[in-house]
C-alpha positions in Angstrom: 14.7 -0.9 61.8 17.1 0.2 58.8 17.2 4.0 57.7 16.7 4.8 54.2 17.5 7.6 52.7 17.9 6.8 49.1 14.6 8.1 47.0 15.1 4.8 44.3 15.8 2.6 47.4 12.5 3.3 49.4 10.7 2.9 45.4 12.0 -0.5 45.1 10.9 -1.2 48.8 7.7 0.1 47.7 7.4 -2.0 44.7 8.7 -5.4 46.9 6.4 -4.5 49.4 3.5 -4.5 46.8 4.6 -7.8 45.5 4.1 -9.0 48.8 0.8 -7.7 49.1 -0.4 -9.5 46.2 1.6 -12.9 47.6 -0.7 -11.9 50.9 -4.1 -11.6 49.3 -3.1 -14.9 46.6 -2.4 -16.9 49.9 -5.5 -15.8 52.0 -7.5 -17.2 48.9 -5.6 -20.5 48.7 -6.4 -20.2 52.6 -10.1 -21.8 51.4 -10.9 -19.0 54.6 -7.7 -19.6 57.0 -9.2 -23.5 57.8 -5.7 -24.8 55.5 -2.8 -24.2 57.6 0.3 -23.2 55.0 -1.6 -20.7 53.1 -2.6 -19.5 56.4 0.6 -19.4 57.8 1.9 -17.9 54.9 -0.5 -15.0 54.4 0.6 -14.0 58.1 4.0 -13.6 57.3 3.6 -12.4 53.7 1.4 -9.5 55.3 3.6 -8.6 58.0 6.2 -8.2 55.3 4.5 -6.7 53.1 3.2 -3.7 56.0 7.2 -4.2 57.5 8.9 -3.1 54.3 6.5 -0.3 52.9 7.5 1.2 56.5 10.8 1.0 55.7 10.3 3.6 53.0 8.2 6.3 54.9 11.5 8.3 56.1 12.0 9.3 52.1 8.1 8.7 50.9 5.0 10.4 52.0 2.9 8.4 53.6 0.0 9.1 51.5 1.9 8.3 48.5 3.6 5.6 49.6 0.1 4.3 50.5 -1.1 4.5 47.6 1.0 3.1 45.3 1.4 0.1 47.7 -2.4 -0.5 47.8 -2.6 0.3 43.6 0.6 -2.1 43.2 -1.3 -5.3 45.3 -5.2 -4.3 44.0 -3.7 -4.0 40.4 -1.6 -7.5 40.8 -4.2 -9.1 42.9 -6.5 -8.9 40.2 -4.2 -9.7 37.7 -3.9 -12.3 39.9 -7.2 -13.5 40.2 -8.0 -13.6 36.4 -4.9 -15.5 35.5 -5.0 -18.0 38.4 -8.3 -18.1 40.0 -10.8 -17.3 36.7 -11.6 -14.3 37.8 -13.5 -12.0 34.5 -11.5 -10.1 32.1 -13.8 -8.1 30.8 -12.6 -4.6 29.3 -14.6 -2.6 31.8 -12.6 -4.6 34.5 -9.5 -4.2 32.3 -10.0 -0.1 31.7 -10.4 0.8 35.6 -6.9 -1.8 36.4 -5.5 0.5 33.7 -7.1 3.7 35.4 -5.6 2.8 39.1 -1.6 2.1 36.7 -1.9 5.6 35.8 -2.9 6.8 39.1 0.0 4.2 41.0 2.6 6.1 37.9 1.3 9.8 38.8 1.8 9.7 42.4 5.0 8.0 42.1 6.0 10.9 39.5 4.8 13.5 42.0 6.0 11.3 45.1 9.0 12.9 46.1 8.8 16.0 49.2 
């Protein structure tokens, strides 16, 4: 496993792994209950890469902060993809909740150093 000691690189890895988490969740949706082989395969690859890349940042970023930011990126990104691609509701209450998650993720990133 590569050694990560630079905080900026560690945060970049968290954001890359969060993007992969969005790709994972979207692939799960497209897999139709894992009955379509390509989206199913991609879901497994994206999920594994997402967790692996997130784990690389844990030498620099505390696990609680890293996991919360990773999960927040995945959750917000997946909701946005759901609204834009899969026709899910974009109600004001839903958008407000997404904004609260974004504020929390930013707060954790700003206070996330050891």
